[in-house]
C-alpha positions in Angstrom: 87.1 63.3 96.6 86.4 60.4 94.3 84.1 57.6 95.3 87.1 55.2 95.7 88.7 57.6 98.2 85.6 57.8 100.5 85.7 56.2 103.9 82.6 54.1 104.5 81.4 52.7 107.7 79.5 49.4 108.1 77.7 48.3 111.3 76.8 44.7 111.9 73.5 45.1 113.8 73.5 41.4 114.7 76.9 41.7 116.5 76.1 45.1 118.1 75.1 44.9 121.8 74.1 48.6 122.2 77.1 49.5 124.4 76.9 53.1 122.9 80.7 53.7 122.8 80.4 54.5 119.1 77.8 57.1 119.7 80.0 58.8 122.3 82.9 58.9 119.8 81.0 59.8 116.6 77.5 61.1 117.4 77.0 62.4 113.9 77.5 58.9 112.5 76.0 56.6 115.1 72.8 56.7 117.2 71.3 54.5 119.8 67.5 55.0 119.8 65.7 54.3 123.1 65.1 50.6 123.7 67.0 49.7 120.5 68.7 46.3 120.2 71.6 47.8 118.3 73.0 51.1 117.2 72.0 52.6 113.9 74.0 54.5 111.2 73.0 58.0 110.6 75.2 58.1 107.5 77.5 55.7 105.7 80.2 58.0 104.5 82.6 59.5 107.0 84.2 62.9 106.4 88.0 63.0 106.1 88.1 64.9 109.4 86.3 62.0 111.2 88.4 59.1 109.9 90.6 59.1 113.0 87.5 59.0 115.3 86.1 56.2 113.2 89.3 54.2 113.6 88.9 54.7 117.4 85.3 53.6 117.3 86.3 50.4 115.4 89.0 49.6 118.1 86.7 50.5 121.0 83.7 48.4 120.0 83.6 45.5 122.5 81.3 43.6 120.1 83.6 44.2 117.0 80.5 45.3 115.1 82.0 48.3 113.3 83.9 48.1 110.1 85.8 50.7 108.1 85.9 50.4 104.3 87.3 52.4 101.5 85.1 53.3 98.5 81.5 52.2 97.9 80.3 49.0 99.5 
């Protein structure tokens, strides 16, 4: 897979309100540490098998804090 074909996730930690929905959908990508003010990314690149789940996390985020991008950002 070339760099331009990668699916990259971005998390706006200012918008994030720690609902944790993303963690329940993609626990290998998102984490919510105890007492955290926002979720954190465990990795920026998403495996091709996880793209559909990432799309679900983007749609499900009440704070609209998750963004899906193609290629390096």
